[in-house]
C-alpha positions in Angstrom: -26.9 -28.4 9.3 -30.0 -26.1 10.7 -30.3 -23.0 12.3 -30.8 -19.0 11.4 -28.3 -18.3 8.8 -25.8 -15.8 10.8 -27.1 -12.5 7.8 -30.1 -13.3 9.9 -29.2 -13.7 13.3 -31.1 -10.8 15.8 -28.0 -10.6 17.2 -25.9 -8.7 14.3 -25.1 -5.3 16.1 -26.5 -2.4 14.1 -24.1 0.5 13.3 -25.0 3.9 12.4 -22.2 5.6 10.0 -22.7 9.2 10.7 -19.5 10.8 9.1 -21.2 14.4 8.0 -18.8 14.0 4.4 -17.9 11.1 2.3 -15.0 9.4 2.4 -14.4 6.6 0.2 -11.2 5.4 2.1 -12.8 6.0 5.8 -15.9 3.6 4.7 -13.9 1.0 3.1 -12.1 0.7 6.4 -15.1 1.0 8.4 -16.9 -1.6 6.2 -13.6 -3.8 6.5 -14.0 -4.2 9.8 -18.0 -4.7 10.0 -17.5 -7.4 7.7 -15.2 -9.1 10.0 -17.4 -8.2 12.8 -21.0 -9.5 11.6 -22.2 -6.0 12.3 -25.4 -4.2 9.8 -24.1 -0.9 8.7 -26.5 2.0 8.5 -25.0 3.8 6.1 -28.4 6.4 4.8 -26.6 10.1 6.0 -24.0 9.1 2.9 -26.7 9.5 0.2 -28.6 12.1 2.0 -27.0 13.6 5.1 -29.7 14.4 7.5 -29.7 13.5 11.2 -32.1 10.9 12.0 -34.4 12.0 14.7 -35.3 8.8 15.9 -32.8 5.9 14.9 -32.2 2.7 16.8 -29.7 0.8 16.7 -26.1 -0.2 19.1 -23.5 1.9 18.1 -22.1 5.0 16.4 -19.5 6.0 14.9 -19.0 9.9 13.6 -17.3 12.6 13.0 -17.9 15.7 15.1 -16.8 19.2 14.4 -18.1 22.2 16.6 -20.5 23.1 14.1 -21.9 19.5 13.4 -25.6 19.1 13.6 -24.4 15.8 14.7 -23.9 17.6 18.3 -27.5 17.4 19.9 -27.9 13.6 18.8 -24.7 12.3 20.4 -24.6 14.5 23.4 -28.1 12.3 24.1 -27.5 9.6 23.7 -26.2 6.5 25.9 -25.3 4.3 23.1 -21.2 3.7 22.4 -19.7 6.2 20.3 -16.5 6.7 18.7 -15.3 9.8 17.0 -12.9 10.6 13.9 -11.1 13.2 13.7 -10.7 15.4 17.1 -11.6 14.8 20.8 -15.3 16.3 21.0 -17.6 15.7 23.6 -15.2 13.7 25.6 -15.7 10.6 23.3 -13.4 8.2 22.5 -11.7 9.5 19.6 -9.5 8.4 16.5 -7.5 10.9 14.7 -4.5 11.3 12.7 -1.3 12.0 14.1 -0.7 16.0 13.6 2.9 15.8 15.0 4.0 13.0 12.0 2.1 14.6 10.0 3.9 18.5 10.4 7.4 16.6 10.7 6.5 14.6 6.9 5.4 17.5 5.4 8.9 19.7 6.6 11.4 16.7 5.6 9.8 16.5 2.4 10.5 19.9 1.5 13.9 19.7 3.3 14.8 16.9 1.2 14.4 18.9 -2.6 16.3 21.5 -0.5 13.8 24.2 0.3 15.1 26.9 3.1 12.1 28.9 2.9 8.3 27.5 3.8 4.7 28.6 4.7 2.0 27.1 6.2 -1.7 28.3 5.3 -4.3 28.4 7.7 -7.8 28.5 6.5 -9.2 27.7 9.8 -9.3 27.4 13.3 -8.8 24.1 13.7 -7.1 23.2 17.0 -5.8 19.8 14.8 -4.4 22.2 12.1 -2.7 24.6 14.4 -1.3 21.5 16.2 0.0 20.5 12.5 1.5 24.1 11.8 3.3 24.5 14.8 4.8 20.6 13.9 5.7 22.0 10.4 7.7 25.1 11.7 9.4 23.1 14.2 10.6 21.0 11.9 11.7 23.5 9.1 13.1 25.5 11.7 15.4 23.0 13.2 16.2 21.8 9.3 17.8 25.7 9.7 14.7 27.2 7.8 12.3 29.8 8.1 8.7 29.3 8.3 5.9 31.9 7.9 2.2 31.2 9.0 -0.3 32.7 6.6 -3.1 32.6 9.0 -6.7 33.7 7.4 -8.5 33.5 10.8 -6.2 36.4 12.4 -6.6 38.7 9.6 -9.9 37.6 8.7 -10.9 38.0 12.3 -13.1 35.1 12.3 -14.8 34.3 15.3 -12.0 31.9 17.8 -14.9 29.3 18.5 -15.4 28.4 14.6 -13.7 25.4 13.6 -12.9 24.2 10.1 -16.1 23.6 7.8 -15.8 22.6 4.4 -18.2 25.3 3.7 -16.1 28.3 4.9 -16.2 31.1 3.4 -19.9 30.8 3.5 -20.2 33.0 0.0 -18.4 34.7 -3.1 -17.6 37.8 -1.6 -16.2 36.1 1.3 -14.2 33.4 -1.0 -13.1 36.4 -3.6 -11.7 38.5 -0.1 -9.8 35.3 0.8 -7.9 34.8 -2.6 -7.0 38.4 -2.7 -5.5 38.6 1.1 -3.7 35.3 0.2 -2.7 36.6 -3.1 -1.1 39.4 -1.7 0.5 37.1 1.1 2.1 35.0 -1.0 3.3 37.4 -3.4 5.1 38.7 -0.7 7.0 35.1 0.5 10.4 34.8 -0.2 11.3 32.1 -3.2 11.4 29.4 -3.7 9.1 28.8 -1.0 7.7 25.0 -0.1 4.0 26.0 1.2 1.7 23.5 3.1 -2.0 24.1 3.4 -3.9 22.6 6.3 -6.4 20.4 4.1 -6.4 19.9 0.1 -9.0 22.7 -0.1 -6.8 25.3 0.8 -3.9 24.4 -0.6 -5.5 24.5 -3.9 -6.8 28.0 -2.5 -3.3 28.6 -2.8 -2.8 27.8 -6.5 -5.3 29.8 -7.3 -3.9 32.7 -5.6 -0.6 31.8 -7.9 -2.3 31.8 -10.8 -3.9 35.1 -10.6 -0.7 36.8 -10.0 1.4 34.5 -12.2 3.6 32.7 -9.6 4.9 29.6 -11.0 4.6 26.2 -9.5 6.3 24.7 -8.2 9.3 26.4 -9.5 8.8 29.7 -7.3 6.3 28.4 -4.8 6.1 24.1 -4.0 2.4 23.2 -2.7 1.5 20.3 -0.7 -1.8 19.2 0.6 -3.4 16.9 3.1 -6.1 14.1 3.2 -5.0 13.1 -0.8 -8.6 13.6 -2.1 -7.9 12.4 -5.9 -10.5 13.8 -7.8 -9.3 17.4 -5.7 -5.6 17.0 -6.2 -6.2 15.3 -10.1 -8.0 17.9 -11.5 -6.4 21.3 -9.5 -5.5 24.0 -11.6 -1.8 22.4 -11.1 -2.1 18.5 -10.2 -1.5 19.0 -6.4 0.7 16.7 -4.2 -0.6 16.0 -0.7 0.0 13.7 2.4 -2.1 10.3 2.6 -3.1 10.3 6.4 -4.2 6.6 5.4 -8.1 7.0 5.6 -8.8 3.6 5.5 -6.8 2.7 9.1 -8.5 5.7 10.5 -12.2 4.0 10.0 -10.9 0.0 10.5 -9.5 1.3 13.8 -12.5 3.7 14.9 -14.6 -0.1 13.8 -12.1 -1.5 16.2 -12.9 0.7 18.8 -16.5 1.1 18.9 -16.3 -3.7 19.3 -14.5 -3.0 22.1 -17.2 -0.2 23.7 -19.7 -3.2 22.5 -18.3 -5.6 24.2 -18.1 -3.8 27.1 -14.0 -3.6 27.3 -11.7 -1.3 28.9 -10.2 1.0 26.1 -6.5 1.1 26.4 -6.2 4.7 25.0 -9.5 6.9 24.6 -7.7 8.6 21.8 -5.6 6.7 18.9 -3.5 8.5 16.6 -2.9 7.4 13.3 0.6 8.1 11.2 0.3 8.8 8.1 0.9 6.8 4.9 3.0 8.7 3.2 3.5 11.5 0.2 1.7 11.7 -3.3 3.9 13.8 -5.1 2.4 15.4 -7.8 3.1 18.4 -10.3 3.1 20.8 -7.6 5.9 19.6 -5.7 7.9 18.0 -8.4 10.8 19.7 -7.8 13.8 21.0 -5.9 14.6 24.5 -4.8 16.1 26.7 -7.4 16.3 30.3 -7.5 17.3 30.7 -10.9 14.1 30.6 -12.9 15.3 29.2 -16.0 17.6 26.3 -14.4 14.0 25.6 -12.9 12.2 25.8 -15.5 14.6 23.2 -17.3 14.9 21.3 -14.7 11.2 20.8 -14.8 11.0 20.4 -18.4 13.6 16.8 -17.7 11.8 15.5 -14.5 8.7 15.6 -16.8 10.2 14.9 -20.2 13.2 12.5 -19.8 11.5 9.2 -21.2 11.2 11.1 -24.1 14.4 11.4 -27.2 15.0 14.9 -25.0 18.9 15.5 -25.0 21.0 18.6 -23.1 20.7 21.0 -26.3 16.8 20.2 -26.9 16.0 21.0 -23.6 18.2 24.0 -23.3 16.0 25.6 -26.0 12.7 25.9 -23.8 14.6 29.1 -22.4 15.5 32.5 -23.7 19.2 32.1 -22.9 22.3 30.6 -24.6 23.2 26.8 -23.6 26.3 28.4 -22.4 25.2 30.4 -19.9 22.5 28.0 -18.7 25.3 25.2 -18.6 26.7 27.1 -16.1 23.6 28.1 -14.3 22.2 24.6 -14.4 26.1 23.2 -12.8 25.8 26.0 -9.8 22.2 25.1 -8.7 21.9 21.8 -9.5 25.0 20.0 -9.2 25.4 18.5 -12.3 25.1 19.0 -16.2 22.0 19.3 -17.8 22.8 15.5 -19.6 23.5 14.6 -16.4 20.6 15.5 -14.9 18.2 13.9 -17.8 20.6 10.5 -17.6 19.8 10.6 -13.8 16.4 10.6 -14.2 16.3 7.7 -16.5 18.8 5.8 -14.1 15.6 6.3 -11.0 13.1 5.5 -13.8 15.1 2.1 -14.5 15.6 1.2 -11.1 11.9 1.5 -10.1 11.4 -0.8 -13.1 13.7 -3.3 -12.7 13.2 -4.1 -8.6 9.0 -3.6 -8.7 8.4 -5.5 -12.3 9.5 -8.4 -14.1 9.2 -6.9 -17.3 11.9 -7.3 -20.0 15.4 -5.3 -19.8 14.9 -3.9 -23.3 11.4 -2.6 -22.5 12.6 -1.3 -19.3 15.3 0.6 -21.6 12.7 2.1 -23.6 10.2 3.2 -21.0 12.8 4.9 -19.0 14.1 6.9 -22.5 17.7 4.8 -22.9 18.1 4.9 -26.7 18.4 1.0 -26.2 19.2 -1.5 -23.8 23.5 -1.6 -24.5 23.4 2.2 -23.2 21.0 1.5 -20.4 23.6 -1.6 -19.5 26.4 0.7 -19.9 25.5 3.3 -17.4 24.2 1.1 -14.7 28.0 -0.2 -15.0 29.6 2.9 -14.7 27.3 4.6 -11.9 26.0 1.2 -10.0 28.7 -0.8 -11.1 26.5 -4.2 -12.2 24.6 -4.8 -14.9 20.4 -4.1 -15.0 19.7 -7.1 -13.8 22.2 -7.8 -11.5 20.9 -4.9 -9.9 17.5 -6.9 -10.2 18.9 -10.0 -8.3 20.3 -8.0 -5.6 17.4 -5.0 -4.8 14.3 -6.2 -6.5 10.7 -6.4 -4.8 9.2 -8.9 -7.2 10.3 -12.8 -7.4 9.4 -15.1 -10.7 7.7 -17.0 -7.4 5.2 -14.9 -7.0 3.5 -15.1 -10.7 2.2 -18.3 -11.9 3.7 -19.8 -15.2 3.0 -19.9 -18.2 2.4 -23.1 -19.5 4.4 -24.1 -22.8 3.4 -24.5 -26.4 4.1 -28.2 -26.9 
């Protein structure tokens, strides 16, 4: 065969990726679609952040905010443009579904038994206020109370200001915000489930709690949004966060742009992507327990059930008698300390049985059971079947999913 190779074809569209910040997941989604469509991507802004003055190409995928330096370029261009994150300059947009995110966060906390909820607004972003409203409405429908910690209002931030990852602008502003936030959190009824508008504001909450010696998650369970792993894993307390499905955001934005390049009508000018779920880390890994010693022991069990612990060793970490703790634990959790340890081990074993092909003995050891026989007795008593029967009934992984291992001759 002869002719011009596809990767050298002069007809391949050249697309500018201008996101103002680097999101691996969004770029991955855009790149996946670009590979399928045969595009050339100009991602030079990822390296230096400078808006190109005289750019020549076929289309632009951007992420505009009200204070964005891209505004002038996007306002004057006649090229097809799709924005990620909001509807600005009347451009087609793909964005997270803030209504669904707010409901998801409230439902997540409700399942953990919380009745007090709070939302921390650090910016005047309209999407954040929509998310706050959905969270508050869902919390109230669940019979809870919701408090809004509104920094823009408290600080008299100009209403036209939108979310900026560089706000507060200096150390004095940051100190003022943390002092105000610490006071607001201190005044909240405890325990409370607090949702920050993004990961960074949620991390501000963690710092404020640390300054006030407020326990996270025992007194304040903290949830962020975006699931930025670098921020979440290395926060003062590893931060639970909502995965807003950024890779799909990038992929759908590229898909919409492709329709515009092909002069197709968009069925919808705004596409909202539902969240992928919640990644639970230490900052919310607790039930809502008003008794501080019960909450401390409960978290200890959740973090150490796979080790050789029992009711007496767990109870020994708090300065009250075993009998008092036993009664308080039964009152606030609904089961004994020993039952809670067994419950967590059973949960872990179920997950390993259904999601892997590991041997029962290995699963028993990893889940914290003394041995395989003990795990089997617990399964038969609680589930009415053996561990292997549980795997056959509920397993997600089957032997056909893996290549056979040749037998030795």
